[in-house]
N, C-alpha and C positions, 0 to 999 in steps of 0.2 A: 628819377627819384634817387635820393642818397641810399645807396645799397648797404651803407654801414649799419643802419638802425632802421628797420622798417615799421616799428610800432610806435604808437603815440606814447609820449612820455607820461608816466603815471604820477599821481599826486605825491607819492613818496619821493620821487626825484626832486621835486621842488621843496618838499619839506626838509630834505637833507641839505639842499643848496642854502636855504634860509637859516638852517641850524648852524651851518658853518660860517655864515656871514649875513649879518642883518641887511646889508645892501650889496648883494653879490655882483650886480652889474653897474654899481656906481651910479645908480639913477639920480641920487641927490647932489652929486658932487662933480660928475664927469662933464667937461666942456663939450664933448661929442653930444652927450644926451641933452644938454641945455640948448645947443644949436638945433638938434633935430626936433626937440619939443616946440621951439619957436616956429620952425618950419611947418610942423604939423598943424599948429594952431592957425598959421597964416594961410594954410591951404583950405580952410574951411570957407565955403562959398557963401554961407549965410551968416549975418550978424548974430542971430539967435535961433536956436533950434528948440522945438517944444518938448521933444522926448528923445533922449539919447541913450545909447548902450555902448559901454566901453568894455571889451573882452580883455581880460588879462591885465587888470589894472595895477597889480603888484603893490608898491608903497604909496601909490596915489599921487605921484609928483605930476604926471601928465593930467590925471583926474583933476587936480586943483586948478590947472589951467583950463581944461575943458569946461569946467563948471560955469565960468564966467560967460560962456556962450550958450548955456543950456537952461531952460526952465526946469527940467528934471533930468537927472543923469543916473542910470543904474550902472554901477561899476561892479564887475565880478572878477573873482580870481579862484584858482583852484586850491590855493594854500591859505591856511588861517593866519600864520605869523605876519605876513606882509599886510593882510587886510586890517589887522590890528593897528599897525603904523598908519595905514591909509585912513582909518576911521578918526585917529587922533589928529592927522594933518588936516583933514576936511571937516572936522567937528563944527566949525563955525559956518558951514556951507549947508543950509537946510534943504537945498535942491538935490543933494547928492545922497544916494542909496547905495549901501554896499551889500553884497551877498557872496557867500562861498558857493561856487558852482563849477561843475565840470561837464563842458560841452564835449560831445553832442548828447550825452546821456541825460543831462539836466539842461533845460532851456526855458526861458520865461515865455511859454507858448501862448499865453493870454494877452501879450503885450505887442503893440507895434511901435516903431520909431521912425523919426525923420532923420536921424544920424546914427550910424553905427561906425564905431572906431575899432580897427583891428590893427594894433600896433605891437609889433615884435612878439607875436604869439602863434601865428599860423604855422610856422615851420615845426612847432612841437608836436603836431598831429600827423598821424599816418595819412597817406593819400585817400583811403576810404573814408576816414573820419573827417578830413577837410572837405570832401565832397559832400558829406551829410550836413556838416555845419554851415557851408556855403549855401546850401539849399535852405536850411533853417533861417539864416541871416536875410537872404533875399525875400523869403516869404514874410518876415517880420518887418521888412522895409516898407514904408508907405509909398504910394506913387510920387515920384518927384524926390524922394528921400535920398540922402547922401551916405555912401559907404566909403570911409577913408582907410586905405591900406598903407602901412609904413613898416618896412622890414629891413633889417641887416642883410647884406647880400653875399658877403663871403661865406663859404661852406663852413658848417661846424660839424665835426665827427659825430658828436652825440645826437644830432638832430635828424628826424626821419626825412624832412624836406629842406630845401633852400628857400630863401626869401623869393627869388625869382620864380620858383615853381609854384609858390603860394599865390603870387600876383598873376601869373599866367593862368592859373586855374579860374580866377575871377574874370580876367580879360577874355577868356574863352566864352563868357556869358555876354560879350558885347557885340556878338554877331547881329545882322540885320533882324533876325527874328528872336534874339535873346532877350532876357529880362533887364539888362543893364546897359548903360551907355557910358563911355568913358569921357569924363569931362576934361581932365588934364593929368599929367604926371611927369615927374622928373627924377633923375638919378643924382645923388650926392657921391662923395667918394666911397662911402661904405654902406649906404642905405638907399632905397628907392621908395618913392611916394606916388601913390595913384588915387585920384578921386573918381568914384563912379556914382551914377544916379540910377534910381529905379524908374524904368519906363512906365 
């Protein structure tokens, strides 16, 4: 674990980041992001998912792409400012629902999904919070449902975990008696992608 910062980043951290810059990670303009989004959507193993859950949707750039593959998509973020932009971007997509939500304290417990997308968000949580959220996500995943993980791999001083630590936590659940199986995965220069399925 990153010893620099052991605690989950609070909502205020993201409020400050978005106050300083409407698109702080250049989701809308970065060639890196565009290539990664294309890779993310291409990794989906099914043409259409009945019910999907995107954790940490930010400005909704990836949400917009995922929506074409989903009958219903619940997209959540901890900060309100990017959600406003995301709602505007996806206003023409009736299958997309946005909510402000902070995991693990808030979770759509009454719902199940056949796709969960965790992209560039897992390393913001502490190890105990990630463990709790991972259990929540696995429990909400329907049998045969897919869990898609995509994370930046270089370490970031501010973040409690690295992308590799996040992915390894989920991969630890793919043992013979574990709830998940690993379908495929690969590394790009600065991120990794893993697709898992609920047994």
